C-alpha positions in Angstrom: 8.1 2.3 -2.8 4.6 3.7 -1.9 4.6 5.9 1.2 1.8 6.9 3.5 2.1 9.9 5.8 -0.2 10.6 8.8 0.2 13.9 10.6 -1.4 14.2 14.0 -2.1 17.9 15.0 0.7 19.2 12.8 -0.1 21.3 9.8 3.0 21.8 7.8 2.5 22.6 4.1 6.2 22.8 3.4 6.7 19.2 4.7 4.1 17.8 2.3 5.6 19.6 -0.7 9.1 18.4 0.1 8.0 14.8 0.8 6.1 14.6 -2.5 9.2 15.8 -4.4 11.4 13.0 -3.0 9.0 10.1 -2.2 6.2 8.3 -3.8 3.5 9.6 -1.5 0.3 7.7 -2.2 -1.6 8.7 0.9 -1.5 11.8 3.1 -3.7 12.1 6.2 -4.0 15.1 8.5 -5.8 14.5 11.9 -7.0 17.1 14.4 -6.3 15.0 17.4 -3.5 12.7 18.5 0.1 13.8 18.8 3.6 12.6 19.1 2.4 9.3 20.6 -0.5 8.7 18.2 -0.7 5.0 18.8 -1.5 5.7 22.5 -3.4 9.0 22.0 -5.6 8.2 19.1 -5.3 4.5 18.3 -8.6 4.4 16.4 -7.4 7.1 13.9 -4.0 5.4 13.4 -5.4 1.9 13.0 -8.1 3.1 10.5 -5.5 4.9 8.5 -3.2 2.0 8.3 -6.0 -0.4 7.3 -7.1 2.0 4.5 -3.6 2.3 3.2 -3.0 -1.5 2.9 -6.5 -2.1 1.6 -5.5 -0.3 -1.6 -3.0 -3.0 -2.3 -5.3 -6.0 -2.1 
């Protein structure tokens, strides 16, 4: 199952390494704004990332 990860203001190199070992990560996005409630804090970034992820499967 393809997996997309979007991190908002969190830079964790170990997290990416561990996720790529266990999951089929096809998209990884790091954002410099947003936060725990990304859908409210940076909806434009989140929506754009979701759209780009699903566009790859058209």
